[in-house]
VOGU-3710 file (C-alpha; in Angstrom, 3 decimals, decimal comma):
1> srlkrdinem> 58,805/24,232/30,133  61,216/26,752/31,354  59,301/28,951/32,089  57,629/27,332/34,842  60,747/25,820/36,451  62,222/29,489/36,362  59,057/30,907/38,952  59,119/27,763/40,777  62,550/28,543/40,532  61,943/32,373/41,910
11> ftssdlfmsi> 59,295/31,416/44,882  61,705/28,885/46,202  65,060/31,026/46,411  63,561/33,818/47,661  61,929/34,583/50,864  60,120/38,439/49,953  57,990/39,534/47,121  57,810/43,136/46,062  55,051/44,044/44,157  56,163/47,454/42,999
21> ggdnycygrp> 54,105/48,756/40,235  52,238/52,011/42,087  49,325/51,130/40,114  49,107/48,069/39,976  45,204/47,737/42,422  44,113/51,399/40,444  42,128/50,057/37,043  39,580/47,233/37,245  40,235/44,311/39,072  43,579/43,001/39,401
31> vafyalneyi> 43,270/38,979/39,717  46,692/38,266/39,186  47,965/40,014/41,941  45,099/38,799/43,967  46,545/34,749/43,157  49,947/35,631/43,173  50,105/37,292/47,301  47,619/34,203/47,423  50,289/31,631/46,519  53,044/33,233/48,279
41> hhikkksvlw> 51,410/33,799/51,575  50,052/29,430/50,923  54,272/28,986/50,971  54,778/30,584/53,772  56,790/33,568/52,114  56,252/37,048/52,681  55,668/39,874/50,108  55,133/43,804/50,534  52,868/46,101/48,378  55,731/49,117/47,479
51> gcsiepssin> 54,565/52,750/47,326  50,934/52,201/46,223  48,563/54,319/45,224  44,534/52,933/45,385  41,636/54,814/44,899  39,089/54,367/47,593  36,237/53,276/45,881  37,795/50,624/44,450  38,331/48,758/47,929  35,690/46,256/48,059
61> eemrndllly> 35,345/43,011/50,138  37,281/41,213/48,015  40,509/43,907/47,219  40,391/44,316/51,020  41,000/40,794/51,888  44,455/40,377/49,553  45,499/43,494/51,113  45,638/42,100/54,921  47,891/39,739/53,630  50,330/41,727/52,604
71> dkivareslt> 52,789/42,146/55,387  53,330/45,280/54,683  51,794/47,719/52,203  53,861/51,351/52,005  51,474/53,942/50,563  53,052/56,599/48,223  50,252/59,491/49,839  48,504/59,843/52,842  44,644/59,549/51,245  45,573/56,351/49,846
81> yeslkshgit> 47,263/55,651/53,310  44,017/57,007/54,941  41,323/55,352/52,857  43,296/52,231/53,829  43,238/52,515/57,788  39,794/53,333/57,705  38,954/49,500/56,145  41,154/48,337/59,115  43,850/47,516/56,883  46,864/48,545/59,891
91> nvvlypdpaf> 49,510/46,507/58,017  50,580/49,701/56,267  53,181/52,533/56,478  52,841/55,962/54,388  56,291/57,313/52,922  56,918/59,573/49,226  56,769/57,467/46,289  60,764/56,766/45,685  60,360/58,478/42,296  61,609/61,561/44,592
101> tlplveptag> 64,689/60,115/44,960  65,568/59,800/41,327  68,518/61,977/40,276  69,467/63,644/36,858  71,295/63,808/33,896  72,519/67,497/33,435  70,711/68,645/30,294  72,940/71,679/27,811  72,722/74,769/30,975  70,339/76,978/29,712
111> iynnaiginv> 68,169/75,897/27,239  65,354/75,646/28,774  65,280/78,010/31,825  62,425/80,522/30,063  60,801/77,997/29,278  57,015/76,124/31,239  57,166/72,535/30,305  54,492/70,613/29,093  53,069/66,970/29,910  50,722/65,492/28,007
121> spmilkyaqd> 48,563/61,714/28,144  46,559/59,876/26,198  45,738/58,213/29,685  43,480/61,924/30,738  41,581/61,798/27,409  39,889/58,226/28,996  39,178/60,448/31,607  37,945/63,410/30,276  34,047/64,070/29,644  34,612/65,183/26,428
131> kdllldawkn> 37,933/64,741/24,635  37,360/67,280/22,016  36,123/70,047/24,846  39,922/68,951/26,734  42,366/69,402/23,699  40,423/72,541/23,293  41,637/74,025/26,908  44,827/72,498/26,474  45,762/74,364/22,772  43,925/77,590/24,615
141> alayilketd> 46,659/77,393/27,427  49,159/76,846/25,167  48,260/79,446/22,530  48,321/81,778/25,545  51,690/81,128/26,525  52,820/82,256/23,182  50,757/85,188/22,762  50,856/87,375/26,825  54,441/86,237/27,914  58,020/85,022/26,927
151> mdivliphvt> 57,696/81,549/27,506  58,548/79,035/25,132  57,037/75,880/25,419  58,523/72,121/26,316  56,764/69,386/25,156  58,329/66,435/27,184  56,772/62,399/26,311  56,883/60,627/29,813  55,624/57,194/28,258  56,464/55,750/25,089
161> vsttddriil> 55,251/52,841/25,245  52,768/52,009/21,199  49,749/51,219/24,120  49,950/54,215/25,455  52,532/57,066/23,521  52,625/61,151/24,914  54,595/61,568/21,455  50,436/60,806/19,261  49,256/63,835/21,399  51,933/66,042/21,711
171> rqlydtlncp> 52,925/65,694/18,002  49,221/67,089/17,866  49,749/70,119/19,907  52,564/71,146/18,221  50,963/70,789/14,238  48,722/72,822/16,150  50,857/75,588/17,334  53,266/75,851/14,344  55,191/78,366/16,374  58,441/75,870/14,927
181> drvrllndmn> 60,573/79,777/17,111  59,422/79,117/20,502  57,766/75,324/20,937  59,830/71,909/21,254  58,828/68,256/20,892  61,473/66,717/22,574  62,461/62,378/21,853  61,968/59,865/23,766  64,453/59,792/26,606  65,221/57,995/29,850
191> cmelkgvisq> 63,974/58,594/33,286  67,079/60,386/34,574  67,445/62,761/31,582  63,792/63,761/31,196  64,054/64,632/35,848  66,877/66,920/34,114  65,247/68,755/31,369  62,075/69,156/33,698  64,760/70,729/36,299  65,581/73,029/33,708
201> crmfigarth> 61,440/74,437/33,568  60,436/77,960/34,651  56,818/76,108/35,525  55,643/72,090/34,662  51,890/71,153/33,718  51,781/67,696/33,828  49,526/64,735/33,484  51,653/61,468/34,150  52,356/60,878/37,806  56,384/60,900/37,477
211> atiaaystcv> 57,159/64,004/35,149  55,032/65,995/37,338  57,209/64,559/40,702  60,498/65,430/38,984  59,221/68,520/38,886  58,489/68,229/42,434  61,091/66,709/43,369  63,863/69,504/41,312  61,472/72,491/43,314  59,995/73,194/39,353
221> ptlvcgysvk> 56,242/74,826/40,103  53,455/72,664/39,176  49,841/71,919/38,052  49,054/68,821/37,631  46,941/67,723/34,878  45,122/64,693/37,334  42,933/61,824/37,008  43,157/60,018/40,077  43,571/59,932/43,695  47,588/59,904/43,534
231> akgiskdlfg> 47,649/63,036/41,957  45,776/64,787/44,844  47,377/62,828/47,505  50,670/64,121/46,475  49,482/67,451/46,380  48,039/67,221/49,850  50,386/66,437/50,864  52,705/68,803/49,614  50,988/71,588/50,398  48,385/70,812/52,500
241> tyenyvlpvq> 45,477/71,186/49,781  45,402/69,777/46,359  43,190/72,477/45,133  44,039/74,632/43,014  47,772/72,364/42,048  45,696/69,578/40,803  43,393/70,171/37,978  41,333/67,041/37,735  39,981/65,861/34,106  36,801/64,474/34,838
251> eisdskqlla> 35,829/67,843/36,436  37,292/69,440/33,164  33,742/70,805/31,283  34,675/74,506/29,631  38,014/75,214/27,536  39,433/77,581/29,496  39,158/76,053/33,094  42,995/74,845/32,848  43,703/78,273/31,487  42,295/79,321/34,381
261> smkwlmened> 44,442/77,008/36,510  47,965/77,685/34,604  47,622/81,746/35,180  47,256/80,310/39,511  50,599/78,679/38,220  51,808/81,478/36,918  50,576/84,095/39,492  52,106/82,478/42,566  54,653/80,667/40,412  58,039/81,772/43,427
271> sirshlkltm> 55,645/81,523/46,330  55,074/77,813/45,904  59,189/77,280/44,170  59,399/78,897/47,573  58,041/76,355/49,632  59,158/73,197/47,142  62,958/74,624/48,245  62,003/74,403/51,891  60,234/71,086/52,335  61,669/69,247/49,812
281> pkyierawss> 64,945/67,970/51,678  63,323/66,876/54,100  60,099/65,062/51,906  63,038/63,226/49,719  64,612/62,166/53,057  62,132/60,063/54,563  61,262/59,181/50,605  65,103/57,350/51,264  64,109/56,441/54,754  61,077/53,930/53,814
291> gmeiati> 64,157/51,115/52,476  63,966/50,504/56,810  60,358/48,901/56,191  61,932/45,522/54,284  64,104/45,931/57,590  61,250/45,516/59,913  59,628/42,005/57,556
//
């Protein structure tokens, strides 16, 4: 078939193969990646696992043997890096996620300056102890913003594919709040436009990793409502700890927990912004320098 010919030509004509999905090894047994990596080394070519996060608990003997085949693994945060090293995987280096280098498209000036950006993902519902309780936690936090602050709310979808569309849950929250004068639900945009919107927000609370990276990289104080090692690891590398900066959805057992974490963000807004402005330039510079690792293979 034509597809088979194209694949054979790709393997024949290329010398280096890069697995670029940061989450390729995060969800179940990645048999397709095992097979590809094994075949690449069978034909004596090189492979790189690029910008990855891997849950420490998922590294079994099968996965370890596969990871050892890579000529280079670039971990995007230190929790993954340290876990791989502890499993005897030495072909690993640590660099920030490439998304920190993404340019942005500026939106109309000033329209989000006193807004808190919100991104909620259907993914977090999969990991919640109680889906209804988690939704109540979001509703409580957003109601507090409208009642107790002068900030507007911008609901920002970051992934809109049919299998996991942020707009579904964001529309539900928008309808519940019923405050069109102060709550805005954005349509889908490209990643650079989304980063432009996020960069103007006063603060940001997000679930999608690359939405929170857009906030971090533009020095917007951010709370991550996360579910995996990548959220904790990136936060730890930026702040020295993930405590208060990441609220794991698996640990939400009270509908007021998210509100309490958001209040901490508000109370520490200025110091967080100052810290990001101080540290982000060198962090982004290091993300750019990761490309030099390819030259060593």
